[in-house]
C-alpha positions as a Python dict, from the first residue, in 0.01 Angstrom:
ca = {
    (1, 'M'): (0, 0, 0),
    (2, 'K'): (-172, -207, -266),
    (3, 'T'): (-542, -299, -242),
    (4, 'V'): (-601, -666, -311),
    (5, 'S'): (-934, -776, -452),
    (6, 'I'): (-1036, -1122, -333),
    (7, 'R'): (-1169, -1356, -604),
    (8, 'K'): (-1363, -1679, -575),
    (9, 'E'): (-1058, -1868, -707),
    (10, 'D'): (-877, -1779, -384),
    (11, 'F'): (-1124, -1994, -187),
    (12, 'L'): (-1111, -2314, -392),
    (13, 'P'): (-965, -2630, -231),
    (14, 'G'): (-587, -2617, -241),
    (15, 'A'): (-579, -2237, -266),
    (16, 'K'): (-440, -2003, 0),
    (17, 'Y'): (-772, -1944, 173),
    (18, 'A'): (-929, -2287, 120),
    (19, 'P'): (-1217, -2371, 356),
    (20, 'E'): (-1145, -2571, 670),
    (21, 'W'): (-1361, -2841, 827),
    (22, 'L'): (-1467, -2771, 1184),
    (23, 'V'): (-1647, -3001, 1433),
    (24, 'I'): (-1866, -2852, 1701),
    (25, 'D'): (-2026, -3049, 1988),
    (26, 'A'): (-2373, -2903, 2055),
    (27, 'T'): (-2419, -3070, 2395),
    (28, 'D'): (-2584, -2823, 2639),
    (29, 'K'): (-2520, -2521, 2414),
    (30, 'P'): (-2796, -2255, 2392),
    (31, 'L'): (-2962, -2269, 2050),
    (32, 'G'): (-2930, -1902, 1961),
    (33, 'R'): (-2571, -1859, 2069),
    (34, 'L'): (-2462, -2172, 1884),
    (35, 'A'): (-2654, -2071, 1570),
    (36, 'S'): (-2505, -1723, 1559),
    (37, 'Q'): (-2149, -1855, 1594),
    (38, 'V'): (-2209, -2120, 1328),
    (39, 'A'): (-2356, -1858, 1091),
    (40, 'T'): (-2041, -1648, 1137),
    (41, 'L'): (-1818, -1947, 1059),
    (42, 'L'): (-2021, -2045, 754),
    (43, 'R'): (-2005, -1695, 607),
    (44, 'G'): (-1635, -1654, 677),
    (45, 'K'): (-1669, -1339, 886),
    (46, 'H'): (-1402, -1467, 1123),
    (47, 'K'): (-1139, -1449, 846),
    (48, 'P'): (-941, -1138, 763),
    (49, 'I'): (-1024, -1177, 393),
    (50, 'F'): (-1404, -1171, 434),
    (51, 'A'): (-1596, -1048, 130),
    (52, 'P'): (-1977, -1023, 153),
    (53, 'H'): (-2030, -1123, -210),
    (54, 'L'): (-1824, -1445, -190),
    (55, 'D'): (-1860, -1775, -10),
    (56, 'A'): (-1547, -1754, 206),
    (57, 'G'): (-1663, -1965, 500),
    (58, 'D'): (-1566, -2300, 643),
    (59, 'F'): (-1749, -2631, 654),
    (60, 'V'): (-1912, -2688, 992),
    (61, 'V'): (-2002, -3034, 1125),
    (62, 'I'): (-2228, -3031, 1431),
    (63, 'V'): (-2263, -3346, 1639),
    (64, 'N'): (-2507, -3415, 1922),
    (65, 'A'): (-2766, -3181, 1767),
    (66, 'E'): (-3042, -3342, 1977),
    (67, 'K'): (-2873, -3218, 2299),
    (68, 'I'): (-2902, -2843, 2233),
    (69, 'R'): (-3068, -2636, 2500),
    (70, 'L'): (-3353, -2395, 2470),
    (71, 'T'): (-3357, -2148, 2757),
    (72, 'G'): (-3657, -2021, 2948),
    (73, 'A'): (-4001, -2146, 2847),
    (74, 'K'): (-3915, -2176, 2477),
    (75, 'L'): (-3980, -2552, 2468),
    (76, 'K'): (-4350, -2482, 2538),
    (77, 'D'): (-4394, -2129, 2398),
    (78, 'K'): (-4192, -2135, 2075),
    (79, 'Y'): (-4365, -2251, 1757),
    (80, 'Y'): (-4238, -2318, 1405),
    (81, 'Y'): (-4477, -2217, 1128),
    (82, 'H'): (-4507, -2309, 764),
    (83, 'H'): (-4780, -2272, 504),
    (84, 'T'): (-4893, -2544, 264),
    (85, 'G'): (-4998, -2295, -4),
    (86, 'Y'): (-5368, -2378, 27),
    (87, 'P'): (-5633, -2159, 196),
    (88, 'G'): (-5623, -2219, 570),
    (89, 'G'): (-5300, -2413, 532),
    (90, 'L'): (-5095, -2253, 811),
    (91, 'K'): (-4930, -2530, 1013),
    (92, 'A'): (-4762, -2487, 1350),
    (93, 'I'): (-4542, -2725, 1547),
    (94, 'Q'): (-4425, -2671, 1903),
    (95, 'A'): (-4046, -2648, 1962),
    (96, 'E'): (-4056, -2939, 2211),
    (97, 'R'): (-4219, -3168, 1954),
    (98, 'M'): (-3992, -3048, 1673),
    (99, 'L'): (-3684, -3114, 1890),
    (100, 'A'): (-3810, -3464, 1965),
    (101, 'E'): (-3899, -3551, 1603),
    (102, 'K'): (-3639, -3359, 1400),
    (103, 'P'): (-3364, -3224, 1623),
    (104, 'T'): (-3136, -3130, 1331),
    (105, 'E'): (-3410, -2923, 1172),
    (106, 'V'): (-3435, -2694, 1475),
    (107, 'L'): (-3067, -2605, 1449),
    (108, 'R'): (-3072, -2583, 1068),
    (109, 'L'): (-3360, -2335, 1074),
    (110, 'A'): (-3192, -2122, 1341),
    (111, 'V'): (-2873, -2100, 1135),
    (112, 'K'): (-3058, -2045, 805),
    (113, 'R'): (-3252, -1753, 949),
    (114, 'M'): (-2926, -1584, 1057),
    (115, 'L'): (-2780, -1593, 705),
    (116, 'P'): (-2853, -1329, 438),
    (117, 'R'): (-3158, -1398, 224),
    (118, 'N'): (-3002, -1432, -120),
    (119, 'A'): (-2862, -1695, -356),
    (120, 'L'): (-2544, -1715, -145),
    (121, 'N'): (-2761, -1839, 146),
    (122, 'R'): (-2829, -2167, -28),
    (123, 'K'): (-2462, -2223, -117),
    (124, 'I'): (-2350, -2145, 238),
    (125, 'L'): (-2615, -2367, 398),
    (126, 'H'): (-2481, -2669, 204),
    (127, 'K'): (-2159, -2636, 407),
    (128, 'L'): (-2351, -2709, 729),
    (129, 'K'): (-2358, -3079, 827),
    (130, 'L'): (-2584, -3177, 1119),
    (131, 'Y'): (-2584, -3511, 1298),
    (132, 'T'): (-2748, -3664, 1606),
    (133, 'G'): (-2505, -3862, 1815),
    (134, 'D'): (-2128, -3844, 1843),
    (135, 'T'): (-2030, -3985, 1505),
    (136, 'H'): (-2018, -3828, 1158),
    (137, 'P'): (-1901, -3955, 814),
    (138, 'H'): (-1653, -3673, 752),
    (139, 'Q'): (-1334, -3822, 900),
    (140, 'A'): (-1166, -3821, 558),
    (141, 'Q'): (-1177, -3439, 555),
    (142, 'Q'): (-976, -3433, 882),
    (143, 'P'): (-1201, -3185, 1066),
    (144, 'R'): (-1057, -3009, 1364),
    (145, 'P'): (-1253, -2952, 1683),
    (146, 'Y'): (-1374, -2598, 1735),
    (147, 'T'): (-1452, -2461, 2079),
    (148, 'L'): (-1703, -2182, 2102),
    (149, 'P'): (-1582, -1858, 2261),
    (150, 'Y'): (-1848, -1854, 2535),
}
């Protein structure tokens, strides 16, 4: 049997393993479960030709991002932190407030933190498209609906 080495040319549009466009409805989906499944799709780990050093994943469009669900008391107890870079510049925002003000950012951060921390992370994260509401501007790519396995 011959060992085949996958190259990045194999994943370009029009090639054999070209990326697909998937649409996921986030209505009433738990944040962590949705984020872990999306991270798997973005990396390409669901494909038989997965290579950890290549961007082999699909494009993922998530609609209704404002309707995700945080289980337990996470709306009150979970905080998102960032630092301004100045002394005493640690800022915190409660998950409930973040979900009300920037619902797509909650989901984007959850997916980003499940991806490897390297230069590939930034390339992969550009394939994630988040939208509030039912509509998205990617109809020309003919995305297919994707149902989560849970």
